[in-house]
Structures are given as C-alpha cells and as structure tokens.
N, C-alpha and C positions, 0 to 999 in steps of 0.2 A: 504494500500500500504506500502510495506516495505521501511525502511529508505534508502535513496540513490537510490531508484528505480524511474522509470518513469511511468507516467500515460499512459493509452491506447491512449488518444487523442494526447498526446505529441509524442508517438511512431508513430502514423499514420501520424502526421504532418511531422515528420522526414522522413518517407518513401515517402510521396508525394513530399517533397523537393528534395529527391534523384531522384525520377522519373523525376521531372521537369528538374533538372540539367543534367541528363543522356540524355534525349531526346533532350534537347536544344543543347548539344554538338554534338549529331549525326546529327542534322539538318544542322549544319555548315560544315559537312564533304564535302570535295571536290569530285566532280564527277570524277571517273576514268574509263577509257575504259574497258568494260567487266564486271564491277560490276553489281550487281542486286539491284534494288530499287523497293519499293512497293508503290502502290497508296492507300491512305486512305481518306475516305470521309471528306471533309472540315467541314461539319456541325458537324460530330461526333468529329473531332479533336478540334473544337472550344469549344465544351462542355467539353472535357477532359482538355483543358487549363483553363477553369473556375474552374474545380474540383481541380486541382493541384496548382492553383494560378500562372499560367505561366506568366501573365502580372501583373506588379506591381500595375497598376491602377485598376485592377479587382480582389481584394482579398476577396470580401464579401462572396463567396461561397466555400472557400477552405475547403475541407474535408466534406462538407455538403452532406448528403445522397441524398437529392433531386437534387443535381448537379451531382451525380454519372452517368457517361456516359453509363455504361453497356457494353455489348459486342460490338466490332467493327461492324458497320453496313455500308457496302458499297453498299447497294441496290440503293441509289440515282445515283450511277455511272453506273449501269448495266441495260441493256434492260431487260424488264420483260420476254420476250419469249426466250431469249438466255443468255449465259454467256458473251456476248460481251459488250465492253464499249459503252456508248452512244456517239453520234457524238458531236464534237465541245466543249468538256470539256476543261476548262481553269485552268491552274495551279494556286493554291492558292485561286481561287474563287470557284472551284468545288471540287478540290482534293488537298491533300498535299503529297509530295514525301518523303518517309522515306527509309534510307538505310536498308539492310537486318537485321543488328543487331538491329536497332530501331524497325522494324516491329516485330521481334521475341520477343522482350521485351514487347511491347504493347500487343501482343497476350498472352504472359505468364501472364500478370497482369489482363487482361480484357476478353480474349477469343474472338472468332469470332462468329458472328451470325450463328445459325444452318442453314446448307444448302448452305452456301456461300463458295467460294474458294478464296484464295489470288490472287490479281492482281499484278503479278511480271513482271518487265520490265528490259531490259538490258540498260546499258549506252553505247552509241555509239559515235564515233568521226565524226564530220562533218567539211567540208572545206578541202582544200589541203594545201596551204601555211599558211593560218591563221586557225589553227585547234582549235576547241572547243568541249567539251563534252556535251552531253545532254541525258536525259532519253528518250528512244524511247517509248513514251506512246502508240502511235498507230502503230500496226504492219502493214506490207504490205500484202494485200491479192492479190495473183496472181491466174490467171485462167490457169489451166494446161490442155492440150489436145494433142491428137495424130494428126500427119499430115494426117493420113488416115480418121480422123473423127473430123475435127476442130469444127464442130457445137456442139459437146458434150464435155463440159469442166467441170472441178472440181475446186472449189475455196479452196485454202489453204493459211494459214498465215505464213509469214516468217519475220525474222528480217532483217533489211538492212545490218547487219553485216554478214549474211549468204552469202556464195559464190555461183557462178554459178554452181560449182561442187556439192554443197549441194543440189541445186534445181534438178540437174540431177539425183542424187541418189533417191530423194523423188519421182520424176516423174517416174523413172524406176520401183520403187516398186509399185507405184500406178497402173501402167498399166501392171504389171507382165512381165517386160522386163528383160532379163538376164543381170546380172552385166557386163558380158563380151561382150555384144552386142555393136557394134559401132553405136553411135547415134550423131545427131547434134541438138542443141537447137536453136530455132528461136524466136525472139522478134517480135510479130505481132503488128504493129502500127495501121494500118487502114485495110480496107477490103482486100487489096492486097499488103500491104507494110510490108516487113519483114527485120529484121536485124539479122545476124548470131552472136550468142553469143559464141565466140570461145576461150575465156580466162576463164578457169575454176577457176583460183585463184582470179578473180575479185569479190569483194563484189557486192551485188545487188545495193548498193548505187553508187559504182564506175561505174557500168555498166549502170547507169542512168535509172534503172527500176522504175516504179511507181505503186501505188495501182491500181488494176483492169487490169493490163497488162496481155495480153494473151501470154503464153509461149507454143510454139509448139515443140514437140519432133518428130524427123524424124529418122527412122531406115534405115540403109544401106541395099540395096538390096543384094540378094545372089550373083549376078553377079558383085558386087563391085560398081555399080552406085548408085546414090541418086535419090529418087523420085522427090525432088525439085531441079530443075536446075536453077542456077543463071546466069545472063549474065554479071557478073562482071569479069573483066580481072584478070589474075594472078598478075599483077602489083598492081591493086587496092587492092587485098586481102593482099598484103604485107605491105601496108601503115598502119601507126598508125591512129586510128580512131579519127582524130582531125579536119576534114573538111567534108563538106557535100558530096563531091564526093567519099569519102572513105567509106561511109556507105554501108553495105552489103544489098542493097535494089535493088529489081528487077527494071531494068531501065524502063520497060514499065509500072511499077506500081508506079513510084515516082512522078506522076503529070507532067511528061514530055509532052511537046506539045507547040505549038506556042501560046503565050498569050502576051498581051500588057505589056511592062516593068512596074514593080511595082505592078501589079495585081497578086501578089503571096501570097497565104495564108500560115499560119504557123500552123503546126500540134500541137495539144495539147498533151504535154508529161505527163499530169496528173496534173490538177489544175494549169496549166501554162497559162491560158487565160489572167491573169493580165500582164504577160510578153509579150505575143503576142500583146495585145492592145497597150502597151507602144511602142513596136518596130514599129508597123504600123504607129503610130503617128510620130515618129522620122524619119522613112523611107521617109515620104512625106514632110520633111523640105528640100526644094530645095538646099539651100546653103551647108548644111552638107552632103547630099547625093551626090551632084556633086563633092564635095571635096574628098569624099571617092572613088567614081567611077573613078576619075581622077588620083588616086594614089599619090596625093600630100602628103598624110598622111605619106607615107613611108619615105619622106625626113625629116619629123618633129617628128617621133616617138622618145620618150624619155624612153629608157629602164632602165636608171640609177636613175630615180627619186624615192627617198625613199618613197614618198607619192603615187606613181603610182602603177600599176599592172604589171610592167615589159613589157609593151606593149601588154599584152595578151588580154585585153579588146578591145583595138583598132583593133588588128589583127582579132579577132573572129567576131567583129561587122562588120568590113569592108568586110570580106569574106561572111557574111550573106547578107549584102546589095548587093553585086555583084550578088549573086545567085537570090535574089528577083527581081533585075532589069535586069536580063539577058534575060528575055522574053522566057525562055525555060521551066519554071515550073509553073504549076497552084498552087502548094503548095510545101513547103519544110519543113524539120525537123530541128528546131533551137537547136539541142541537144548540139552541141559543144559550142555554145554561152552560153547556160545555165550552162554547166559544168564550163566554165571559170568564169562566174559570181559567181557560188557557191564557187569557190576557194577563192575569196576575200571578199565575203559577205555571210557568213554561213547562214544567215537568209533565203537566197534564194536557198540554196543547197538541201533542201528537196522537198517534193511535197505537201506541205500544201498551201492553198490559201493565197496569199499575196496581197499587195496594188500596183496598177499600178503606182501611183504617186511616191511611194517610190522607185520602180524599175527604173522609169524614172530619178529620182534625182540621184540615184547611177550611172546609165549609163552616164549621163552628167558629173558627177564628175570624173568617171573613165576615160572617153575619154579625159577630160581636162588634168588630170595628166599624162596620157600616151602620150599625144600630146603637152605637155607644152614645149614651145620653150626656156624656161629658164632652163638651165642645172644646174646652181648653184644659189640657192636663197639667196639674201643678207638679212642681218638683218635690219629691218626697225623699228625705234622707233616712236611710236605714238605721235603726237603733239596735244596739246590742241587747240581748235578753238576759244578761248576766244575773242580775239580782231579782228579777221579777218572776212572778208565778207564771205557769203555762197559760192560765186563763187571761191574765193581763196582756201577755205577749201575743196571744192569739187574737184577742179583740183588737189590739192596736194594728197588727199585721193586716187583718181583714178590712178594718176601716180605712187604712192607708191605701189598700188595693182598690176599694170602692171609690176613693176620691179620683182615681184615674180610669176606672173600668166599671161601668154601670150600664147593663143592657139586659134584655130578656135572656140572652145566653148565659150571662153571669147568674141571673136569678134562677135559672133552670138547671144548668149543667155544672156549675163550679162548686168545688168543695175546698177543704183545707187539709194539708198534710203537715205533720210535725217531722222535722228532720233533725236527727241528733248525730253529731260527729265527735269522736273521742280521739284525742292525740295520744299515741302510745308513749311518747317521751316525756311530755310535761303534764299529761293528764288534763289538758284543756278540754272543756266540753262546750261545743258550740251548738246552740239550738236556734233553728229558724222555722217559721211557719210559712208555707208556700201554697198558693192556690193551684188547683189542678182541674182539668176539664174531663179527664178520663184516667183510669187506672190501667197501666200496662203491666200485666202480671206474668212473671216468669213461670215456666212449667217444670215441676220437679221430675224430670225424666232420668232414666238410667244414662250415665255418661259413657255409653258404649255405641259402637257402630259395627255393622257387618260389612266386611270387605270380601269381594269376590276375586279370587286369584287363581293363577295357574301354577302348579307345582311341577318342576322339571326334574325328574329323578336323575341321580348320578349314573345309574346303570343305563347304557344306551339302548338296550332292547325294551325298556319300559316306556310306555306312552305317557305324555303329560297328563296331569290329573287336575281337573277343575274342582275347586272347593270353596266353601264359605267359611270365613274365620271371624269370630267375635272378639273384638279388641276394644280397649278403652279409647275414647275419642282423643284424649290428650296424651296418648302413648307415643312411643318412638319406634323406629324400625326394628330395633332389637326385641321389643315386646311382640311385634308381629312374628318375627322369626321364632320366638319361644312358643307362641301359640301354634304355629304351623308345625314346629318340631314335635310338639306333644301329639298332634293329630297324625303325623306321618312317621312317628318314631324315628326322628332324625336329629342330628346334632345342630342346634340353632346357631352355633358358632361357625358352621360350615355351610353357609347360605349366602347368596347374593340376591338382593331384592332390586328389581328393575322396573322401569316404566317403558314398555315396548310400544312404539308407534311407527307406522309405515315401514315395518320389517327392520327396524333398527332400535338401538337403545336411546330413547329420549333422555333418560336419566338413570344413573346407577346410584342407588341410595347408600349413604353411610349408616352405620348402626345407630348413630345418635340423631339422625334426621327425624323431624316430627311427622307423625302420620297425617297431620292436618295438611301436609303438602300433597297428599294423594286425594284426587277428586274421584267421585263415584264413577265417572265415565272413563277413567284411566284403565289401561290394560296392564295389570301388574303380574309379572312373571317372576317367580322365585326359583332360583337355580340351586340345586344341591351340588356342592363342589367338594373335592377331596381334601382341601386344606382351608384353613381360615383365611378370608380375604385380607385380614390385617396381619397375618403371620409373615414375617420376613424370612421365610425359609428358602429353599432352593427351587421351589415350584412357584410359577407365576400363572395367574389367570388372565388369559388374553381374550377380549371380545372379538368374535368373528361374524361378519355379515356374509350373506350369499347374494351374488349379483349375476344377472344374465346379460349377455351381450346381444342386444337387438340391433344389429347393423342395418342401416338404411343405405340404399344405393345413392352414391353421389353423382355428380354430373358425368363422371367417367365410369365405365363398367369395371375398370381396374381398381377403383378405390371405393371405399365405403366409409360412411360416417359412424363411428362407434357410439353406442348409446347404452351405457350400463344402467340396468334397472334392478333395484333391490327386490328380493322375493324371499318367501319362506320365513322361518323363525331364526332370529339371531341366536348365537350360542357362545358358551365359554369353553376354551380349551385349557387344560392344565398342562403346562409345558415346563421343561427344565429351564431355569432362568439364565444360566450361564452357558450351557452347552447345546442349546436347541438349534438344530440344523433344519434345512428345508425338508429333509426326509422325515425328521421327527414331527414337523408341523403337518406334513401331508398324512402320515400314518395316524397321528392323533385326530386329525379331521375325519378320516375315513372311519375310525373306530366310533367317533361321536355320532356320526350320521348313518351308521350301519343299518339301523332299523328301516330307513326309508330311502337309502341310496344303494342301488344294485352295483356291486363292485365287479368289474369284468375280470374274468380269469386271465392268467398270463398267456394261455394259448388261444384266447378268443381273438378273432380277427376283426379289426376295424378297417374295412377296406374303403377305398375311395368312393366306390359306387354307392355304398351305404350312406356316406356323408353327402354325396351329390343328390341323391333322391330326397333325403331329409331336408337338405338346404333348399332344394327347389320348392318343396311344400311350404317351407317357412317363408321364403321370399314371395311366393304366390299369395299367401295370406296377408303379409305385411304391406306389400307394395301394390296390390291390385288396384286399390282405390286411388293411389297416388299416380300410378303410371300404368294403366291397363295395357296400352299398346306394347310398351316395353316388356311387360310381364308375358304377354302372349308370344312375343318374339323370342324371349328367352326359353319359353316352353317348347316352341315348335322349331326354332332355328338350331343351328349347330352351336354347341357350347364347348369352350376350352375346358379340359379336364383339370379343374383346380378347385380347391376347397378352402374356405375361410376357417383356418384352425384357431387363430388367435388374432384379436384386433386390439392390441394394447393401446390405452390412452397414453399420450405423452404426459410429462409433468405439468403441462399447461392444462387448464380447465376449460379450454375452448372446445366446445362440442363440435365445431366444424373442422377440427384437425383430421388429417387423413391417415389411414393405415392400410397397408398392403395386405392382400390375401396371400395365403401360403400355398404354393403349388405342390403338385404331387412329387416334384423333384426332392422336396424336403422330407418325403416319406421314404420308408424302406420299399424294396421291390415288391413285397407282398401287401403293401398298403397299410402296414402298422406304423404307429407313431414312433419316431425315434426319440430316445432320451426323455426330456421333460414333456414332450408332446403326448407321451403315453398316459399322462395323468389326466384325471377327469377335470381338474380345476387348475387354475393358475392363481397364485397368491399375490395380492397387492396391498401395500401399506396405504391406508386411507385416513381421512379425518373421521370424527365421531359421527358425522352424518352419512358417511359412505358415499359422498357425492364428489369428493376431490381426492386425487391421488397425491401421495407425498414423494419427495425426491428419492428417498431410499428404496432401492429395488431388492426384492427377495430373490437371491440367486441360489441355484442348486449346485454349489461348488464344494459342499462338505464342510464349509466353515460355519462356526456359530453365527446365528443371526443377531443383528442389533435391534432386538425388540424387548419390550418390557410390559408390565401390567397396565401401563398407560397407553400402549399402542392399540390401534384398531387395524384389523386385517380383513380384507375382502377375499372370499373364495369365489373367483370369477369363472362362470360357466359359459361355454358356447351353447347356443340354443339347441343345436343338434345333440350334443352330449346330454344336456338337461332333459330333452325329450326322451332319450333312450334309457338313461340310468337313474334319473331323479323321479321317485314314485310319489307324485304329488298327493294322491289320496291318502297314502300311508302317512305322509308327513303331516297331514292335517288331522289325523285321528287323535282323539284324546278320550280319557275316561272321566266319569263323574264320581266324585266322592259322595258318600252317603249324606253328607251335609247339604248337598245340592237338592236332594230329593225329600229330605225330612221337612215336615211342616214347620213353619216359623213358630217361634215361641209365642205363647198367648200374649196378645196385645195388652200393654199396660193400661189400666184404667185409673185416671186421675180424678180426684174430687176437687171442686172449685176451692174448698177450704184448704187443700194442699197448696194451691197457688197463692192464696192469701197468706198462709203461714210463711211461705218462702219470701213473699214480698215484704213482710214485716220482720223478717229475721235479721239479726246483726250481720252485716256484710263487711268483709275485709277488703279494702281497696287495693287494687293491684298496682304494679309498677308503672303502668301507663295511665293510672287514674289517681295519682297522689293528691292529697289535700294540703293546701298551704295553711300552716298554723300561724295565726297572727301573734302568738306568744313566743313560739320558737323562731319565728321569722324564716322558716324554710318548709319545703314540701315534706310531708310525712305520710307513711302508709297507715293511715288512720282507719278506724272502724266507723261504719255508717249504719244508721237504722231509721226506717220509716215507720210512722204510726199514723193511723187515721184519726183526725181530730173532728172534722165535720164533713158529713156526706151530703151531696146535693139531692134535689128532688128526682132528677133523672141521672142515674149512675151508669156510665159507659165502662164496660170491662173489656179490655183488649188482651186476648191470649197471645203471648209471644211465641207463635209457632215457628217463626222463621229465624234462623241464625246464619250469620255471614262472617267470614273473615277473608283474608287475601287468597287463601287456597281452598277453603272448604265452605260449602253451602249446604244447608240442610233444612228440611221441614219436619217438624214434630207432628206425626200423624196419629198421635194417641187420642183416645176418647177422653174428654173432660166431662164428667157428670156435674150438672148444675141444676138447682131447683128452678122449676118454672113458676111455682108459687111459694111465697113465704121464705125468701132468702133473708135470714136474720144475721146481721153483722154486728150485733151488740158486743161480742167478745173481742172484736178488733178495734172498737172505739175507746180511746183513752180519755175523752172528754166526759167528765161525770155529769154534765148538764145537757147532754145531747138528747133530742127528742126521739121519736120512733125511728127505728133503723131496719124495718122489715120491708122487703121489696118483692115486686112481681115482675116477671119477664114480659116485655112487650115487643121485642124485635131481636133478630139474630142475623148477622151477616155471615154467610158460609163461603168457604173456599175449598174447591175440589181440585185434585191434581197436585202436581209438583211445582218446583221453583221455575221462574221464568215464563210462566204461562198459567195453565189451569183455568178454572171458571168460577165466577162468583154468583151467588143467588142470595135470597133473603127470605126469612120467615118473619111475619109481623101479625100482631093482633090488631084488628080494625078497631079504631077508637069509638065507632058508632055502634056496631053490632056485637063487639066483644069476641068475634070469631077469629080463628087463625087462618092465614092464607100464605101460600107459597108464591114468591115472585121470582120468575126466571126470565129476565129481560122483558119482552113484550107479552109473555104468557103469565096469567094469574090463575091459580087454582086453589080450591079449598084444601085445608090441612087441619091438623089438630095438635094439641099440646104434646102428644106422644111422639110426634115426628121431629120436634125442634131440637132435641138433644141428640147430637151426632158428632162423629169425629171431624166433621167439616166445620163445626162452629168456630168462628174466628173472632167476631166482635159481638158482645152481648149488651143489650140495652134494657136496663131495669128501671121501673117506676116505683117510687115510694108508695106504700099502700094507702096512706092517708089521703093522697091525691086522687086515688081511684074512687073515693067514696062520694065525691061531689064534683059535677062538671063545672060548677061556678068557681071552684078553686083553681081551675086552669089559668085564669087571668089574674090571680092574686099572687103577690110576691110571697116568697117564703119568709114567714115572720121571723124565723131564726136568722135571716140574713139582712133584716132591715136596720137602718141607721146605726144601731149599736149591736155588736156581735154578742148574742146570747143564745144559748142552746139549752 
C-alpha cells in the first residue's frame, strides 16, 4: 500500500459509515403530501443494519461478508400467487418505510431480488381540522360495474387521494364508454341502497368510500332521462351532505318502515363495526339518550372550547341518535358521524379496523368538551394531601375538577379513584384523587403460552416431529429447550432453536433470548445436535442451506444466467472445527440428508443422455412462456451434445453474470463425472440469507477448510440432479406428537370480581415505569395501589383482553363471568359515605376473532321496553339476558339500580356529585 493511502477495509468501513448516515437521515424525513415512499422488508433491513453497524450496541458484524444482506428481498410482504401485499402488515414489525431517495440508494448498492417489483406508496393527508400525513400502505380496491349489469363487477385499486372524477375516467375506459357521454356514479351501500357521487373534485377519502365498495356507472338515456330514478326532492339534492336525510338514497331502500324506537341498525361503511358497536352501547344509556332527544344539549353546546370539537361531535351524534330513535328506520348510515369523528381523531378517519373501547372513550371525551358548561376554565393549583383526611382531599379534588369540567358526561359517567404511591426508600406516601370515565380492568390469566414447533431429531433417519409446548410467557429460550427436552427425552443443552423463513435461518436464538421475540406466526425449528452450541470443543455446528440452480437462457445459447433459489429445510452439520476437509463436509451432508436424498452407487452410470433428456424437460418448462419459438427449435432442431453441470456464480452478486456450460469433453468416456463432478452438490460459502456468495471458495484439495460456526454454507444442486436424487415428498414428511392431537386444556373461567381484585391490588412499578419521589428527588421503583372512592351513575368496564409489546401480540380469549343483575361493588368502595353501589347491565360491546381484525357487535337492553337485543351492524334481532355473557364480551356498560326505578331521574344530576362532594 502506498504511503498516505488507505486500506481496502478502511475504505469499505468509510463507505458503510456513509451508507448508514445517509439512510439514517432519510428515515427522519418528514412525510409530505404527495411524496412517494417505499416498503422494504423489516427482516432484510435488520440484516442491513447489522452489516453497516447502524446500532451502536451491535457493531460485531460491521462489514463482515457473512452479514452481507444481499439483494433486497420483499417476498415476506407479498402473497405468493399475486403481487399484492399480505393483509395486516405492521409498520416496523413487518416492513420499514423509506422515502424514494433512500429506496433508490439501497437498490443502487444492493439491487432487488430477481422477479420482484418495488412496492411504492403515496403519502396522503388525513383528518380535516387536525391534519396529519401518513403513507397509504394499503390501496383501496373498488368494484366497478354498469347499472345495466350490476352483478358483473371488476375490482381495481385506487389511492384515497384519487378523485371521483378519476374513478369516472377509469370506469368509462373500462366499459368502453365515450368520454363525452353523460354519466352518473352511484355508491352502492347494500342490496338496494345507493348514494349519488356528484362532486367530481372530491377525493375518495372525502367522499367516504371504503375498500370493497361497489361503484355503479349509469349512462343517460337518449331521451334525456336516467335509468335510475330517485325519489329525492330537489331541495334534498341541494343540501350539503352533512345529515342522514340529505343522502342520495332511495327512500324505499333506506330501511324505512315502522320499527320500535332504538331498534335501528347501523350500516357498515367498511371495517366500521367497532364504531357501530360502541354507538349501540351508548345509544341505550337512558340518561344520555333522553338528554339528546330532549334537545337540552342545544342550550349547553360549547363551540368556543379550545379542547372541544366546535360542537360538531355533539351535533352529529345527536342527529344520529334522533334518527335511531325515530322509529322510522330499520337501519341507517352513520356516515356523517364518522366523517366528523375523522376530522378530530385521524386514527378513525380511514377504514382500517379499530378498537370499540377507544372509539367509545373518544366519543365520551368529545361530547364532554362540546357540552362543557364551563366556558372559561380557571387555573387550579394542585394541593398536597399530606395532613388531610381522605374525605377532605376527595371533596377538594372533585370540586376543583368540576370548576373546569361540568357536563352531562361528567354527571353521568365520571367517578373518582384514590391512588396511593409508596416510596421504598424514604417511605413517602403520596395520595391523589383522580377522576375516571371508565375502569380498564386487567385479567388474571395464566402467564403461559402455547408454542407450536418442529423438532428435528439428531438421528437422520427420523422424521421431524411437530409438537405443542406450554411455556411461561416471560420465559427465555433455555426454558423452551427444557420443556421440549422433557417431552422428547433429550438433553436441553444440546439444542439449537431457530426461526426458519423462506428455506433459511431468519434467526438463530441464544439460550438467554426472551420468548417474547417469537411471534405466533413464526416457524420455529428446534434442532437436536450432538454437542452444546456454547461448548468450545473440537466440533462446530455449521448452518447449511440447499439451493437449486435454475439457469435461464441468455441472449446467446452458449451462456446462461444463473439463478440460485433456496429450497427445502435448512440444517446443521456437526463438523471437526480444525481438520474439516471438503470430503468431511460432503460425507457429513450426505449422512444428514440420507432419509430423503437417494445416494447413487459408485457403479451407477450418469450418462450424458440422461442429463440431456432431463435438461430438455427442465428448459421446456422454464422457458416456454418466455421464448416459445426458441424452445421448439431446441426441441426439434439439432443440438450440440453438452450438459450444464455447474453454473457457479462469481463473487459478484450481479445476477446477469454469465457462466459457461460444461461439455461432454469434461466427462469421462463412459459419461460419468470426473472428480468433484461426481458429487451431487457443490458447496459454496454464502451470507446468512443464502443470497450472496463470499470470496472464499471451498476446494476439494484435502486441506482443512477455513470455516467456523459463524459460517453459512450452501449445498448447490443442479436441477437435473435434484430431480433425480432429491425425494421431495420424503423431505416434506413429518410426524405429529400427541400434543398436537390432544384436546386443549379446559378454558379458564374468570369472574369479574377477579379482575376487580387485581385492579385494586398493590402493584410494583417496573423499571420502565419508575415514580419520581419529591422527597428523595429521584425516580424510585415504588408500589402503587388503586381504590374506588366514588362510582358514577353509568359504570363502563373495559376488559383488557389485548396485550402488545414490540415482539408479541396476544388476545385473552377467556370467558369472564359477570352478573347481568345486581352487581354489588360495596366491598371495593373505601368511601364510608358512599350511596348505593348495586348495578344492572344495560349494554355489552363484543369482539370476535383475533388481533388485527375480527368483528364487533353489541348487546343492549332497550330503555323503553326493557328487552335485550343483538346489534350486528345493520341487523337487529331479539336476544335475552342469557346470551350476553360470553367470551366475546369486551366492554360492559352498567347502570346504577336507583336510576332504573324512575325515568324522571334520567334528567336529574347525581346528588352525590352536586356543588359539594358528599356521598
């Protein structure tokens, strides 16, 4: 190296540092409306971060070839049969978003896996008054059809930023309608419910369209009339579409008819069942609904409240309640209410599935601020409760709260909690009294989970075994090994736990890794090995992938483009760490795969004709669609007797590099392979993805190989050899352990009292939730306890069925038994002066299914006839008290018994909450 120059490793280090800095800066770029961002697989991106040393705590693999990520591979994000994204992908967990400039740089540096196309998405604005930008990961699929043939529709994808006019142009082109032809577009809600889309400049988002919506195009008749005649008056058509009556919906098709008040379903606007469920629960709260139907809210609306929504939430909800309780409709379309909610809560503006409890909490908060009787909120300084009794502190806290918050929502739904925090160091006790609108109760479930795994026995003649393992949720990998070891009578110290994805090891776990890193959808393979992975003995465990060479014809018939594709199940080979030769590697491989690889005998002939016939079949299958004429020519014309024996990739990762075929001159006279050609596979050093080859070449010269337990080796098969000797059906065979067929353990049944006991139990704060002690002047791992001081007229109970962390998501599907009549909470109230605390159930929000989707419905007791009904979007049916207690129950709405005795009390404030706090 010349003086003053830099070494190659230093130069590469500098380039990787520049890569890291450049991408890091682009990831922080602000989203701007109209920009294009790209999706990139999170697993590939994680590997890239390791390679460039993105995280300071993970610098061990910077620049190492075995950490090289290879071309961008987005296959985990795409459905196999289409180029569409898989459902329910999650940002940062499944994919990373990169701006256009960042994507182009990544592709320039690493390339894109052959056959894949970029996943580009627009940045759109959501919300009205409170705007925010987001990347539109999932496009909107609309079903397009003609009015004359509604049954025959075509699905096409649109951005929510596209306008109604854009859809009209597309649909005209689709059905060969002249651009000058006068048409109308209709939004088809249900079987006979339509809305006229008459504003071409509106975006699909502003028009409230959702995925799966049917859009009907209607052509004007030659006589100037329209095939579809509406019964809407001219006055209705001139109204702004901000209330139900202004919808362009055929009157006879809008669910009109005499029904009992309140038994009105809500049309699903596209994943809005969560909203419908919450609305039905609140609609059947007598005091709130009577307050809105009586128009008292108009006298108390607060349009100037900076924390409110300008009265829009109160107005739209009151209009919806009046429609639902008019007795004129069997269902209605809550579109205006959803639009208003989306203006102020952008998370609800789209058409993704959301949480009914979160919508309910937003609704109550929005109604409270819109109907707050306090026009100007005074500043209130918090006082310490050191020397005062609980009664004095509670009264002061409540009165201070009422000076800033006074509405029908506070009167009806708000209660008071006592919070006690104890410092373990100085014994400081801090007591506060905090208002609440609902109780979120934890569920005392067993802290265990069932993992489905595949066990790969050490003996090569044994098939993999699928089994279910019960492990603690907070356990680590070594705990999983111990559980599997007990089931399979194997040493837990001689196991390797892996996450297998796309025929490769996505992750090889360490014994101390948390099981929370394993998602339910991961394919976990546990390998039995002859030595401990952590043992520094003379034996190393080397990961081996299998790849098939699927060569494609290049522009010249003498050259082919190699395309190595992973297949089969990856495996581990136990090899001598210091003396391993290519012969040892090959023999070890053959022994490991002997169950499903047919090993040719020494005197078995592999003649050129066999290879030629197989190769012709392979090429005919692979190339027919690309170049049929050439394929026929090769089949019928004269061919030179040559066979592609190996098509090694160069050290470059360029998939367009060329490789020569091997002629029969390189074979023996009898057609057998000479030397290394006689082997079924050729070994190549690769990166952990199996997508890029390393500089080091494995040579069969009898010398020890320079490999280690950190190396990755590919066993490369030619297609003809794989077809002849790799027994695919046998390779895919596995057995099922008895744990897979045994019935699940009896579902745990939880009592509502168990949840309340856990809620009021002393809790030790964790390291991520330390409390700042004003006496110690530092954060402390304090203990915290909640107690119920005062309960409201309407008590909302939220069962915390969903749990999330960075790696693990879960829904608790256990049955919670709760009383429909006579819920007595006296034992949980520490206020000695509290009045009656017995409640009756009046509504339940249900959630069916798993995370990221599912379906919401509601049970509710009608305030007028006292009967129970089941609300499933637009459908309403009779029910009973016996039906409402189920494992789907998610949010419970209780009413204090004293209120049910007299309807006059619906409009009276809770005496316990007036002026001075007394219970």
